[in-house]
Every structure is written in C-alpha cells, then in structure tokens.
N, C-alpha and C positions, 0 to 999 in steps of 0.2 A: 189491390189484391184482396181475395177473400180471407177471412180470419180462419184460424185453426178450428174453431168451433163450427164455422160454416162448412169447412172442408169435411169435417167428421160427419155432419148431418147429411151432406150430399152423398157420402160414401157408405151410408148405413142401409142395411136391409136391401129390399128389392128395388129401391129408388136410386141405387148407386149409379154413378156415371163412370164410364170407362176413362182411361187416362187421356185420350184425345179429346173427349167431350169436356172433361174437366178443364183441360188446358184452354179450349176454345172459350168456355164460360169465363175463366179467369181473365183472358185477354179482352173479352167483350166488356167486362165490368171494371177493368183496371183503372179507368179514369173517372169512375162514378163517385159522387159525393155521398156522404151518409144518407142524406135525404133521397137521393136517386136510388141507392141500394135498397132503401126501405120501400120505395115505390115499385122497384122491380120485383122485390120479394112478394109484395101484395099482388102484383099483376100475375106472377107465375102461380101463386096459390089459387087465384081465381080461375086461371086457365086449367089447373089440375082438376077442377070440379066439372069441367066440360069435356066429357069423353069424346075422343075422336078429333078434338080440335087441336090445331098446331099452334104452339105459343109464339106466333109471330109478334114482333115488336109493334105496339100500338102506334097508329099514325101520329098521335100527338107527341110521342116520345121522339119521333124523327124530326119534328118541326124545329126549325132553326130558331135559336134565341139570340141570333146575331143581327145587329143593325148594320146593313151595308150602306156606306156613303160613297157616292161617286162624284167626282168633280170634272167638269169640262171647262178648262181654263186656257185662255190665249195669252194673257199677260201676267197671270198670277193671282188676280183678285178672287176668283172662284176657289182656287186652291187654298187661299188664306182663310176664307169663310168656312170651307169644309173642314180644314184642320182644327179650327177653333170649335166647330160643332162636334167633331170627334172627341175632343178633350172634355167638352161639357157632358157628352153622353158617357164617357169613361168615368167621370166623377160621379155620375148618377148610378154607377154600377152596371152599365150596359156594355156588353161585349160588342166591339166595333170592328168592322173591316173597312178601312179607308183606302180607296184606290183612285188613281187617275183612270178615267174611263178608257183610255187607250190600253191600259194594262188589265182590263177586265174582260173575261170571256162572256160575251153577250148571251150565249146559250145557257149560262148559269142562272139567268133570270128566273127560269122555271122552278128552281129549287130555293129561291129566296122567299122569305116571309115579310121582311121589312126593308124598304129601299128609300133612301133620300138622295136627291140629285141637286147639286149646285152647278148651274150652267151659265156661262157667259155666251154672248153672241158676237160673232166675228163679221166685220164688214157689213154687207147689205143682207143681213138675216141668215148668214151662213153659220154652221156649227164651227167651233174652234177646230183646228187641224186634228187634235187628239181625239175629237169626238166624231169624226167623219164616218168611220166604220160602224160605230155603235148606232149612230143616227140612221145610217143606211139599213142596218140589220132590223131596227124597229119597224121600218116601213117595208120590209121584204116579206116574202111568203114563209121564210124560215122562222119568223118571230112566233114564239109559242103563246098559247092562251095563258093568262096570268091571273086566274080567278083567286088564287091563294096569296096574292101579293098585295101588301099595303104600302102606299108610297106617298111622297109629297115632293114638290119641286120648288126650288128657289131660283129665280132668274135674275141675272145681272145684265144691265144694258145701258143704253144712252137714248133718252127720248128724243134727241135731236135727229136720230135716224128713223127712217120710215118703218123699218121692220124691228121695232123696239122689242127686245127680249124674245126674239123669234125662236131661238133654239130651245129655251125653256118651255115655251108654249108648245113647240113640236113634241118634246119629250112627254109633257103632261098629257096632251091630247091623245097621243098614240098609246101610252100606257093605259089610259082609260079605255080606249077602243079594244085593247087586248084583254080587258076584263079586270084589270087591277082596281083596287079601291083606294081612294084618296083618304089619308088620315088627317090631312089639312089641305085647304085650298092653296093653289099656287100663289106665290107672292112675286110680283115683278118690281125689281128695284132699279132706280135711276143711278146716275153716277155717284151721288152721295148716298150710298147703299148701307152704310155701316149700321145706323140705328135700326132700320127695317130688318136687316140680316140678323142682328143680335136678338131682336124680339122674336123673329120666326124660329131661330135656333132654340131660344129659351122655351118657347111654347111647345115646340115639337118634342123636345126631350122630356118635358114635364108630362105630355100626353102619352108618351110611349114608355115611360119609366116603369109603371106598374106591370104592364103587359110583358115587357122584355126582361124583367128581373124576377118574375114570379116563379119560373121553373129553374133557371140558372142564370148566373151573371158572371162576368169576368172583368178583371181590371186591366186587361191587356188591349191596347189599341194598336192596330197596324198603321203606322205612320210612314209616309214616303221619306226616302232619304233626301235631305236637303243638299243639293249639289253645290250651293254656295257655302263656303266655309262658315262655321258658326261665328256669330258676332252678336253683341248685345243690341245692335242697332237694326231698326226695321222701319217700315212705313209709319207705324204708330209711334216709334221712338227713333227718329232720324239722327244721323250724325251731323254735327255742326262742323262742316269742312271749310277749308280756306280756298278761295278763288285765286289760282296762281296766274292764269293767262286768259285774257280776253282779247283775241286778235281778229280783226276783220280780214276775211280771206277772199272776198269779192273785190273787184276793181272799183276805182273811183266813179266810173261811169256806169256801173252795173245798176240794173233796176232792182236788184236784191241786196239785202244786207245779211250776209252769212258770216257767223263768227266761229272761230276755233277756240274752244273753251277747255282749259286744263284745271282740274280740281285735285287738291291734295287729300289723300285718304290715310296719311301716316298715323299710326297708332289706333286706327279705328277697328282693325280686325276685319274690315270689309274686303272681300275678294269677289271676283266676278269671272265669268267665262265670256269669250267672244260670242256675240249674239244676244247677250243680256241687255237690259235697259237700266238707266239711272233715273230714279225718281227724284224730282226737285220740288221742294216746297218753296213758296215765295210769299212776299207781302205785296199788297196793292200800293199803287202810287198815291202818296198823300195828297198831291195836288188834284188828282182825279177824284179822290174821296171828298175833298173840300168843295169841288165843283158840284158833285152830286148832292151833297148836303144843302148847298145854297139853292139848288134847283128845287128841292122838295121842302125848302123852308124849315130845316132843322138846324139846331145849334151844334150838334155833335156831342153834347154832354148828356143827352137823354140816355137813361139806362135801359138795356134790353137783355133778354135771356136768349142765348143761343146754345141749344142743348142743355147742359147742366151748368153752364157758365154765365155769370152776369158781368156785363161790361158796358162801357159807353158805346153808343151807336157808331161813333167815329172809330173807336178802337176795333169794333167788330168788323167794320167795313175795310179796315186796313189789314187786319190779321186773320179774320175768320171767314168772311163772306165773299162769294164769287161775284165780281162785278165786271170782269173783262169778257165774260161769256154770258150771253143771254140764253133763254130757253123758252119753249112754248108755254110752260106753266106761268112763268113770270109775265110774259106778254099778255096772257089771258087775265092775270091778276091786275095788271096795269090798265088794261082795256076797261075793266069794271071800275077800277079806282078813278079813272079819268073820264069815264063815260064817252070815250072817243070812238066815233063810228068807223074810222079807218082801221083801228086796231081790232074792233069787234068783228069787222068783215074778215080780217085776216084769220081770226080765231076759227071762223067757220070753214076755212080752206086749209086743211092740215098740211098740204104740200107747200103752199105759199107761206104758211106760218113757220115751218121749219127753215125755209130759205131766209125769211126775214130775220129770224132769231140768230142764224149763223152770221148774218152780215151786220148786225147791230149789237153794240154792247148795251149794258143796262142803262147807262146814262143817255144813250141815243134814243132808246124807247121812251124814257121819261121826258126828254126834251121835245120829242115829237108831240107829246100830249101832256103838257105841264099840269101838275096837280099837287096839292099838299097831301101828306100821309103821316100817320102815326108812326113813331120810330119802331115800335114793336111789330107793327103790321109790315113795315118794310123789311125788317130783319127776318121775319117769318116767311116772307115771300121769296127770299133768295136762297140758293143752294149754298152749302159750305164749300170753301175752297178745296179742291182736290189736287194732289200733286201732278205735275206733268211728267210724262215718261219720255226719255230720249234714248235712242239707240246708241249704245256705247261705241265710240270710234277708236278704241285702243285695245291692245292686248297687254295683260299684266306681265307677260313674258318680255315685253319691250319696255313698258313704262313703270314697272314695279308698283309703288304705292301711290299711283296717280290714276285718274280716270279722265278720258278726253271725250268731248262731245262736238258734234257739228251742228250748230244752232242757227236755224233760219229765224230771223227776227220778224215777228208778225207785226206789221204796221200798215195803216191805211188812213186816208183822209176822210173825215166826216164833216161836211159843211164847214170846211176851213179849219177844223180842229184835228190834230194828230192823235190817232188811237194806236196803242201798243198792246201786244199780247201780255198776259199776266207774267208767266215765267220768263219768256224771252225778253220782255222789257226790263224785268228785274235783273236778269243776268247780264244783259248787254249794255244797259244804260244807267241803272240805279245802283249797282253793286260795283264798288271799286276793287281792283286787284288787291288782295290781302284781306278783303272783307269775308264775312262768313255766310255760308249757305247751307241749309239743312237738306241732306240727301240720304238716299238708301238705295240698295241694289234690288232690282226686280228681275228675278231669273226668268228666262224665256227658253224653255226646253223645246219649243217649236221652231227654233231658228239656230241650228247647231251645225258646225262643220261635220263632215263625214268621220266616222270612227277610224277609218283607214286613211292614213296620210297619202296613200297611193291613188286615191280616188280623185277624179277630175271634178272641178267645180265651175259652173257658169254663174256669174254674178251680174244682176241687172239693177242698177241703182242710180237713177238720174237725180240731180239736185242734191239735197241733204240726204237722200237715200243712199249716198255713197258711204255714209258713216260706218255701218257695220262691216263693210267690205274692206275699209282701211284696217279695221281690227283683224279681219280674216287674213289679210296678207301679212300683217305683223306676226300673227300666230303661225301661219304656214311657214314663214321664214324661220322663226324660232325653232320649229319642230323639224326643219329641213325636209318638209313634205315633198314627196316626189310626184304627186299628182299635178296635172296641168291646171292652169288658172286662166279664165277668160272673163274679162270685164267689159260690160256695156255701160257707158256713162253718157248722160245728156244734160244739157242746160241751154241757156239762151245764146251766149256768145263765147267763142274760144278765148278771146283776150281778157274778158272780164269775169267769167264764171266757171273756169276750169278748176274745180276744187281739188287741192292737193296735186296739182299738175306735176311738180318736180318729183314727188314721191312715186307717182305712177310711172313716170319716165325712167326713174332709177330701177324700179321693179322690172320694167321691160328690158333694160340694159343688162341686168343681172341674170335674166332668164326665168326668174320666179314667176313673172307674169307672162304667160304664153302669148296671149292676144289681148288687144284692147281696141274696141270700136266705139267711136264717139259720135254724138249727134248734137250739133248746136243749131237750134231751131231758127235763130234770127241772122245767121251768117250768110243766107242766100234767100232768093225771092220765095222759093217754095219751102214751107216748114218741114223740117226733118226731125223725127223723134226716134227714141231707142227702138220702138217697135218696127220702124222701117229698116233699121240696121239688122235686126233679127231676121226679117224677111229676106234681106239681101244675102244673108249668110245661112239661108235655110238648110242647105245640104250639110254644112259643117255642124250646125246646131243639132240637127237630127242625128247625125253620126255620133256626136259626143254623148247624146242622151242614150242612144242604142248601146254605146260602149260603157254605160253605167254612171255617167256624170250626174252630179247633184245640181239642182237648179234653184237659184235664190232670187227673190224680188224684194226690194225695199223702196218705200216711198209713198207717193200719193195714191190713196185707195180709190178716190172718186173717178179719176180718168186714167192715169198712167197704168195702174195695175190691171184694169179691165182691158185696156188697149193692148198691153203686152200679152195678157192671157189669150186674147183673140188672135194675136200674131202667132203665138205658139200653136194654137189650134190649126191655123192656116198652114204652118210649117209641117205639122204632123200629117195633115190631110194630103198635102202635096208630096212630101218625101216618103211617107209611109203608105201611100196609096190607100188611105182609110176614108171612111165617111166622117162627117162632123161629129156624129154621135160616138163613133169609135175613137176619135181623137180626144173627146172629152173623157171617155173611159180610160184612155192612155194616161192622161194627166191625173185623173182620180187615183189610178194605181200608183203613180209617182208620189202623190201626196200621202197615200196610205203607207207607202214604204219610206216615208221621210226623205224622199229624193226631190220633192218640189215643195219648198218652204217659202212663206211670205211674211214679211214684217211691214204691214201697210197701215196707214193712218190718215 
C-alpha cells in the first residue's frame, strides 16, 4: 500500500488522481518492495517529462524473475533431480516454479524467461508418459518462437539402449530451433547419474543466481505434493527391512525361477500405492568378486577411491561397484586394456556392442580377453551399483505393513559357469529369510488405477508382469470397486508357470475378476501369446475401450509390449474401421488421458 505521504502528494494540486485511479494505482503497487516502489517512482517521473507519452510499464518490469523447472519422469529419477535442483535455487534466493511437465501449459513457454528441463527417456527413445503432450506441442505448428527464453536440459538415460537420452536431446534441439538460448550445454547422464546431475545443478544455479536475483527474489518454491506418505527413508537413505518370505512359485520342471517375496516395513513409515515400485539395494556375491580379482591378478587389499570414499578394491566390488551388468563404456575400456581385436571390432559396431554388453557380465568380458589391471583403473572403469526397481505386487489395504514382489531370478550359463543377476541373486539365493535388505518406495504416477471405482480396467501382464495387477485386484476388492476387471496373462506352461493361479481363480469365483484369458506358449505346437488372445477377443476389447475402460500393460519392453501395442492397433483398425494412423492417434489419446498406461522394462 502507498504511504499517507504518497497519497497526499498524489492528491495535491492539478496532478491529483480521482478515487478510481488512486484505487487502481494502489492495487497495482500493493505487492511492490521498497526498491520496486523507488524504481516505479523514478520511471513515472521520467515519463512525466515526455509530453503525450503514456506511462506504460517498461518491458523489463514485466520480465519474469522466476526460474521454471520442468521434469519429465517415468520412474521418479528425473523428479528427484528436479526437486533437489529447485531447493538449491531456492537457497540461492531464486524464485522457482517446479512442475511435472504434464501439469504445465505448454503455451506458457512464450512468457517464460528461464527454463530448466530434467528429462528421462522411456523405452526406445520415447518421452515418459507425462511428457507426451509437451513433446508433441514442441514439434507442432502451435509452438511459439522463443527468442526471449534462456534454457538448459539435463537428460537421464541408459547407454545400453540405442536411443540414449533421446527425450532430452529432442527437447534441447527443438527449443533451440524455436529460438531459445542455451545458458548451458545439455548434459546426458547414464544410469549412475548422481554426480553429473549434482554438478550440472550446482553450475546452473551459480550461473543464474545474479541474473535472477538482481530485480527480485523469492524464497518460495512450488514443490509437488508427494503422494507417498512422508518417511525418513529414500533412495539415498533406504530402510533396512526384514525379508519375511522367499517362496518359489514356478513348478519343479519350469524353465524359469520366479519367487514370491514378502518384506516387512513395520515401523518404517513407508507407504505405497498400487502401481508403485520398490527399490532394492544389494551386495555382489563374494565368490564372484574373488573370481574377478583372481582373473585380473589383484589381491583385493589394494585401496581405491570411489567417489569420495576410500576402500579396498574387494570391498568396493562387493558393496559399491556394478559387476553383474556390463556396458559399452566398460567393454571399450577393456578392449584397450587387453588390446583384444575381437573387443575392438565390437566397439566399432554400436548395435553389436550393446547386444554383447547385455549378454555378458563384467567377468565374462575380462575372461574373454585376460589382462592385468591397476586396482584404481578397474574401479574407475565400472559404474556404481544402482538399485533395482520391482513392481509392487501387493496393496497395503490387504497386507498392511508388508510389501510383496514377484521376482524373476536372472540366471544363465556362461561357458559352464552359472551367472546370477545382482538383486535377484541376492534376494533369491544369498539372503536368508529374516535377513536384512535395504529398500525404498519409488512412486509411479504413470501407472495408477482409475480415480473412479466404477471404471473398467483391462490388464495385460504376462510372466512377472502380473505383479502390479495382483496389487490392483487386492485394492479393487478392498475398495469394493464396481468396475469390471479383465486380465490377460501368459507364460510358457499351464502346469509350471501359472503365477498366483489360485488367487486368480478365487477372484473369478467371487465375480471381482470379470474375465481372464490366458496364453501358454509351449502347451501346443503353435506358439500362443497374449497378443493373440487380444486379437481373438477384438470386438470385446474395443467395446470395453469405447465404454471408457483403462488399459494397462506390464512386462518385457523389448518384444511383448511392442507386440501387444501392434495387436491393439490391429484391433482398433478392424473394429473401429480406422486407418493405422488413426489407430495410433486413438492410442495416443488414451495415453494422454491416462487411459493407456505401461510399466515395461
């Protein structure tokens, strides 16, 4: 508000304002700081010396002093980085607007002055579900020119995929094409992104601090509401939980080893929603570490630095460094270390390199081309362990302070030696019931039941993809949901691989599960998969979708999800009398409306 002295001045002599004008001016300046009032006073004084000119507010007074931070996150990593970035900016005195890109009106870009985007990439180079509309807008004719926008992008991805960090690259390149100016070059982070993300955040806040706090600053940051109840435990500070149950649920003659895992969360304060994932930290197998050390001729006692921590190379290989998953960068390092021509040839073929890295653990690469190595060089060549995320297979409405997982044990033979996955080997074979495992909840807002319990759902989850749908059914039962439920499940054989068979049969008997269609690929001469069952029931699938059903897919991203997506396209083309392009648009609309959600890996 204006002071009494200012009111008196404005009402004196011929310069007086009428009541309405004075009220308008008071409203306009009500939120101004003393410095801003002084600036406005000087500006108006200057304008008064220019006859005939109208005292419009100067363009620089309209410029936003707010830093907008958008995150495009599929599993929560990008959201976590963006939230920490927002807190850093807040601490530097910068006013921050932090938003999920799904909640941001893309047309507002034209009025932004500073924008930072933290974006993950989904599947084969696709934007996360929340970012689909924003991505499409940037590439549309509706996208505005952005000559007044300063921006930067941090990309999160996995270099084992062909389209590494593609979403971040798309955002960066398109914003540049629209005329925006980079305040810092895009940074593309691999799965061990923490250090790079921290450095980028620190540098970007430091570079913007003076510019964004020179005119005005605020100590308020718009943070998203965390849907998981507050707990002191997180990815960085996990809860040490007790393993209650480790039960094999595939038959003796099954080609797969699938476990039902139950973990105790009592007194942790951790809660979750159906659709969320559980993050699991693990230690590597000591016998595998000993084999690796012997192969590279190290004793294990050599001291190395990993990040800010000094420890023995053996301890680092057990607790800190990733050895059950290889990657292209390590293969390239070892090709040079060993001077092996086979590996060097692989490095020149990116597609073959990715495939080789996925099929060989670190020790397999080393044994292919034996060589000695300095302990620190070995440690520096390896990624740090990242937690594995598992779709939660339970509803807390049913299991209270427990969390259940459906765990497929990763195991394969390599030249007569058995190889196990990192987390799956730890949980299934090295951790006894009653033992401790470090866990945290990773929320997944892109895989949620409909808000209305009367909405129908179609669930497609072969193999361990059944996990979240077991949780869905427990939740729908607890809420006495009236919507219909249709499950498509597939695996190799009926007798050995029908996961949670009794539970599904009970849901059918009670009427909670309206329909269940199964496909067991090896029970007949011709292979039958879930996509074939979808096509067989094309008319009903399309009718359910037209009636408003929500559609969910969980499981293998490389083949199953693609095959099911194509089957859905075929169903929509056939039943909806549409072209393939129109069918794709139909599914895009479902995804934008949160009616087509996928949890694929």
